[in-house]
C-alpha positions as CSV (number, residue, x, y, z in Angstrom):
1,M,-26.5,-20.2,17.6
2,R,-27.5,-16.7,18.6
3,A,-30.8,-16.2,20.5
4,A,-32.7,-13.2,21.7
5,V,-35.2,-13.3,24.6
6,I,-37.6,-10.6,25.5
7,D,-39.3,-10.7,28.9
8,L,-42.4,-8.5,28.9
9,G,-42.7,-7.9,32.6
10,T,-45.4,-5.8,34.2
11,N,-43.0,-3.0,35.2
12,T,-40.0,-3.6,32.9
13,F,-39.3,-5.1,29.5
14,H,-36.0,-6.9,29.3
15,L,-34.0,-7.9,26.2
16,I,-31.1,-10.4,26.4
17,I,-29.1,-11.7,23.5
18,A,-26.7,-14.6,23.9
19,D,-24.7,-17.1,21.9
20,L,-25.7,-20.7,22.7
21,T,-22.9,-23.3,22.3
22,P,-22.2,-26.8,23.7
23,A,-20.3,-25.0,26.4
24,G,-23.4,-23.1,27.5
25,V,-24.9,-19.6,27.4
26,Q,-22.7,-16.6,26.7
27,V,-24.6,-13.3,27.1
28,I,-23.4,-10.7,24.6
29,Y,-26.0,-7.9,25.1
30,K,-28.7,-7.0,27.5
31,T,-30.9,-4.0,28.2
32,N,-34.2,-3.1,29.8
33,L,-36.8,-0.4,29.6
34,P,-39.2,0.7,32.4
35,V,-42.4,0.4,30.4
36,Q,-44.8,0.1,33.4
37,L,-47.3,-1.9,31.4
38,G,-49.4,-2.3,34.6
39,Q,-49.6,1.4,35.3
40,G,-52.9,2.8,36.6
41,R,-55.4,-0.1,36.2
42,I,-53.6,-3.4,36.6
43,N,-56.2,-4.5,39.2
44,E,-58.9,-3.7,36.7
45,N,-57.1,-6.0,34.2
46,M,-56.5,-3.2,31.7
47,I,-53.5,-1.9,29.9
48,I,-54.1,1.8,29.7
49,P,-53.4,3.5,26.3
50,A,-50.2,5.3,27.3
51,A,-48.7,2.0,28.7
52,F,-49.9,0.2,25.5
53,E,-48.0,2.7,23.4
54,R,-44.9,2.6,25.5
55,G,-44.9,-1.2,25.3
56,I,-45.1,-1.3,21.5
57,K,-42.4,1.4,21.1
58,A,-40.1,-0.6,23.4
59,L,-40.7,-3.7,21.3
60,K,-39.9,-1.8,18.1
61,D,-36.6,-0.6,19.7
62,F,-35.8,-4.1,20.8
63,K,-36.5,-5.5,17.2
64,T,-33.9,-3.0,15.8
65,L,-31.4,-4.2,18.4
66,I,-32.2,-7.9,17.7
67,D,-31.8,-7.4,13.9
68,S,-28.5,-5.6,14.4
69,H,-27.1,-8.5,16.4
70,Q,-28.4,-11.0,13.8
71,A,-30.2,-13.2,16.3
72,E,-31.4,-16.5,14.7
73,V,-34.0,-17.3,17.3
74,V,-36.3,-14.8,19.0
75,R,-38.5,-15.7,22.0
76,A,-40.8,-13.1,23.6
77,T,-42.7,-14.1,26.7
78,A,-45.5,-12.1,28.3
79,T,-46.5,-12.6,31.9
80,S,-49.1,-11.3,34.4
81,A,-49.9,-7.9,33.0
82,V,-50.7,-9.2,29.5
83,R,-52.2,-12.5,30.4
84,S,-54.7,-10.9,32.8
85,A,-55.6,-7.8,30.7
86,S,-58.9,-7.7,28.8
87,N,-56.9,-6.0,26.0
88,G,-53.9,-8.3,26.3
89,K,-54.7,-10.1,23.0
90,D,-54.9,-6.6,21.3
91,F,-51.4,-5.9,22.6
92,V,-50.1,-9.3,21.3
93,T,-51.6,-8.5,17.9
94,A,-50.2,-5.0,17.7
95,A,-46.7,-6.3,18.7
96,L,-46.6,-8.6,15.8
97,K,-48.1,-6.1,13.3
98,I,-46.3,-3.0,14.3
99,A,-43.0,-4.2,15.9
100,G,-42.6,-7.6,14.2
101,I,-42.4,-9.4,17.5
102,A,-44.4,-12.6,18.1
103,I,-45.3,-12.8,21.7
104,K,-46.1,-16.0,23.6
105,V,-48.3,-15.4,26.7
106,I,-47.3,-17.9,29.3
107,T,-49.1,-19.2,32.3
108,G,-48.0,-18.6,35.9
109,E,-47.0,-22.3,36.1
110,Q,-44.8,-21.9,33.0
111,E,-43.4,-18.7,34.4
112,A,-42.3,-20.5,37.6
113,A,-40.8,-23.3,35.6
114,Y,-38.6,-20.9,33.6
115,I,-37.6,-19.0,36.8
116,F,-36.4,-22.3,38.3
117,K,-34.3,-23.1,35.2
118,G,-32.7,-19.7,35.3
119,V,-31.9,-19.9,39.1
120,K,-30.7,-23.5,38.7
121,A,-28.1,-22.3,36.1
122,T,-26.4,-20.2,38.7
123,G,-25.5,-23.2,40.8
124,V,-27.0,-21.5,43.9
125,I,-29.4,-24.3,44.7
126,S,-27.4,-26.5,47.1
127,Q,-30.1,-27.5,49.5
128,Q,-33.9,-27.5,50.1
129,S,-34.7,-24.0,48.9
130,L,-37.6,-21.6,48.4
131,I,-37.2,-19.4,45.3
132,M,-39.2,-16.2,45.3
133,D,-39.6,-13.9,42.2
134,I,-41.4,-10.7,42.9
135,G,-42.9,-9.3,39.7
136,G,-45.2,-6.3,39.1
137,G,-48.3,-8.4,38.4
138,S,-47.5,-11.7,40.1
139,T,-45.1,-13.4,42.5
140,E,-43.8,-16.9,41.8
141,F,-42.6,-19.4,44.5
142,I,-40.7,-22.6,43.8
143,I,-39.7,-25.1,46.5
144,C,-36.9,-27.1,45.2
145,N,-33.6,-28.9,45.8
146,P,-30.6,-29.6,43.4
147,D,-32.6,-32.4,41.8
148,G,-35.5,-30.2,40.7
149,P,-38.7,-28.5,41.7
150,L,-40.9,-30.1,44.4
151,W,-43.7,-27.5,44.3
152,K,-44.3,-24.3,42.4
153,K,-47.1,-21.7,42.1
154,S,-47.7,-18.2,40.8
155,Y,-49.8,-15.8,42.8
156,N,-51.4,-12.5,41.6
157,I,-49.7,-10.5,44.4
158,G,-47.2,-8.6,42.4
159,A,-45.7,-5.4,43.7
160,A,-47.7,-3.2,41.3
161,R,-51.0,-4.8,42.2
162,L,-50.4,-4.5,45.9
163,L,-49.1,-0.9,45.5
164,Q,-52.1,0.2,43.6
165,A,-54.5,-1.5,46.0
166,Y,-53.0,-0.6,49.4
167,F,-50.2,2.0,49.3
168,H,-51.8,5.4,49.6
169,T,-50.0,7.2,52.4
170,D,-46.4,8.5,52.7
171,P,-44.8,6.7,54.4
172,I,-46.9,3.6,54.2
173,S,-49.2,3.4,57.3
174,T,-49.5,0.7,59.8
175,E,-53.1,0.2,58.7
176,E,-52.0,-0.3,55.1
177,Q,-49.3,-2.8,56.1
178,T,-51.9,-4.7,58.2
179,A,-54.3,-4.8,55.2
180,I,-51.5,-6.2,53.0
181,S,-50.6,-8.8,55.6
182,N,-54.3,-9.9,55.9
183,H,-54.5,-10.2,52.1
184,L,-51.4,-12.3,52.1
185,D,-52.9,-14.5,54.8
186,E,-55.7,-15.3,52.4
187,E,-53.6,-15.6,49.2
188,L,-50.6,-17.5,50.5
189,A,-52.1,-20.2,52.7
190,G,-51.1,-22.8,50.2
191,L,-47.5,-21.6,50.1
192,I,-47.2,-21.8,53.9
193,T,-48.6,-25.3,53.9
194,A,-46.2,-26.4,51.2
195,C,-43.2,-24.9,53.2
196,Q,-44.4,-26.8,56.3
197,K,-44.3,-30.0,54.2
198,Y,-41.0,-29.6,52.4
199,Q,-39.1,-27.5,55.0
200,P,-36.9,-25.2,52.8
201,Q,-33.8,-24.0,54.5
202,I,-33.0,-20.9,52.5
203,L,-34.8,-18.1,50.6
204,I,-33.4,-17.5,47.1
205,G,-34.6,-14.2,45.7
206,S,-34.7,-14.1,41.9
207,A,-33.5,-10.8,40.4
208,G,-35.8,-7.8,40.4
209,A,-36.3,-6.4,43.9
210,F,-33.7,-8.8,45.3
211,E,-31.0,-7.2,43.1
212,T,-32.0,-3.9,44.6
213,F,-31.7,-5.3,48.1
214,A,-28.3,-6.8,47.2
215,A,-27.1,-3.5,45.6
216,M,-27.9,-1.6,48.8
217,L,-26.4,-4.3,51.1
218,L,-23.2,-5.4,49.2
219,E,-21.0,-2.3,48.9
220,D,-18.4,-3.6,46.5
221,A,-20.5,-6.1,44.5
222,D,-20.9,-5.6,40.7
223,L,-24.3,-7.1,40.0
224,K,-23.6,-7.0,36.3
225,T,-21.0,-9.7,36.7
226,L,-22.5,-11.6,39.6
227,C,-24.8,-14.6,39.0
228,S,-25.5,-15.2,42.7
229,A,-24.6,-13.8,46.2
230,V,-25.3,-14.5,49.8
231,L,-27.1,-11.7,51.7
232,D,-26.8,-11.2,55.4
233,I,-30.3,-11.7,56.8
234,D,-29.9,-9.4,59.8
235,K,-28.6,-6.6,57.5
236,Y,-31.6,-7.3,55.2
237,H,-34.0,-6.9,58.1
238,S,-32.4,-3.5,59.0
239,L,-32.6,-2.3,55.4
240,S,-36.3,-3.4,55.0
241,E,-37.3,-1.6,58.2
242,K,-35.6,1.5,56.9
243,L,-37.3,1.3,53.5
244,I,-40.7,0.7,55.0
245,A,-40.4,3.6,57.5
246,S,-39.1,6.1,54.9
247,T,-41.0,8.6,52.8
248,H,-40.9,8.6,49.0
249,A,-38.6,11.7,49.1
250,E,-36.2,9.9,51.4
251,R,-36.1,6.8,49.3
252,A,-35.5,8.8,46.2
253,L,-32.2,10.0,47.7
254,M,-31.0,6.5,48.7
255,P,-28.0,5.3,46.6
256,K,-28.5,2.4,44.3
257,L,-32.3,2.6,44.5
258,I,-33.5,3.2,40.9
259,P,-36.6,5.5,40.3
260,L,-38.8,2.6,39.1
261,R,-38.4,0.9,42.4
262,V,-38.6,3.8,44.8
263,D,-42.2,2.8,45.9
264,M,-42.3,-0.8,44.7
265,I,-39.4,-1.7,47.0
266,V,-41.6,-0.9,50.0
267,I,-44.1,-3.5,48.8
268,A,-41.3,-6.0,48.0
269,A,-39.9,-5.6,51.5
270,I,-43.2,-6.1,53.1
271,L,-43.9,-9.2,51.0
272,T,-40.4,-10.6,51.7
273,N,-40.7,-10.0,55.4
274,Y,-44.0,-11.8,55.4
275,V,-42.6,-14.9,53.7
276,I,-39.6,-15.0,56.0
277,S,-41.8,-14.5,59.1
278,K,-44.3,-17.2,58.2
279,T,-41.7,-19.8,57.0
280,G,-39.1,-19.2,59.7
281,L,-36.3,-19.0,57.0
282,K,-33.0,-17.7,58.4
283,A,-30.9,-17.3,55.3
284,I,-31.2,-15.4,52.0
285,S,-29.3,-15.6,48.7
286,L,-29.7,-13.7,45.5
287,S,-29.9,-15.2,42.0
288,T,-29.4,-12.6,39.2
289,Y,-30.7,-15.2,36.8
290,D,-34.4,-15.3,36.4
291,L,-37.1,-16.0,33.8
292,K,-35.2,-14.7,30.8
293,M,-32.1,-16.8,31.5
294,G,-34.4,-19.7,32.1
295,V,-35.9,-19.2,28.6
296,L,-32.3,-19.1,27.1
297,Y,-31.4,-22.4,28.9
298,D,-34.6,-23.9,27.6
299,I,-33.7,-22.9,24.0
300,L,-30.2,-24.4,24.6
301,A,-31.7,-27.7,25.8
302,D,-33.6,-28.0,22.5
303,Q,-30.4,-27.5,20.3
304,K,-28.6,-30.3,18.6
305,F,-25.0,-29.2,18.0
306,D,-22.8,-30.8,15.3
307,S,-20.0,-32.5,17.3
308,S,-17.8,-32.7,14.2
309,K,-17.4,-28.9,14.1
């Protein structure tokens, strides 16, 4: 069976098309578009008109691709930017009417569950782990082991939200970094308590910003073919310090740092550093599988294949 999954992220819309068989998931096509649905007023819970139009156009383009690949099942999931927006329902209605895409707006809890399924499929979870997925609107955390999740939660501390609220100097000032840290102290108290209880040994970064960190740290790695990788934590710390201290213009010239993440990566580094510092984690791995792969594996789990064929 051929399935298409659309992940309507706050910054980027992703499309992945795969054949699902008893042997597993075989990806045949994937693409993404930097829609920036949360541009401008995400902290006011509003999708601005320009972002609204970009989102609908992206979905129309995706529908053409889905039809050309003759996908039998289409699953579109919307996360923080749509679920928190006062005009999120209008966007869902327009997507169906104009683009022919039926969107399911999922909760933060459902988002974390799909992320776990995606990361688990890589085989990277070999011990007590903390999965972290930095989105534009929210960030998900899952404490888990190879048997399954032990604790999970979604927080409205995505990179776009923090950027719009706190990142106003170039480079980011010490005062702004302190303000972010103070905000995280308030927001993430439950995460720190959970980590003290379950004692994860490794941080697993799910796609997004962690793919950017990996691209900048692993010289010969082809992230298009990798499903997971180990990152040197000391080299990560050196990179994060460089990113946080740099200007926008300096980051724009850095190899393997895509334009969409030139500023977002600073927030991602601050957020990751905060989590590492507060939890005492001393190892990092990357999972290139995230929510969209989790949705594919969820669809696969629901299939009943004819064993006679």
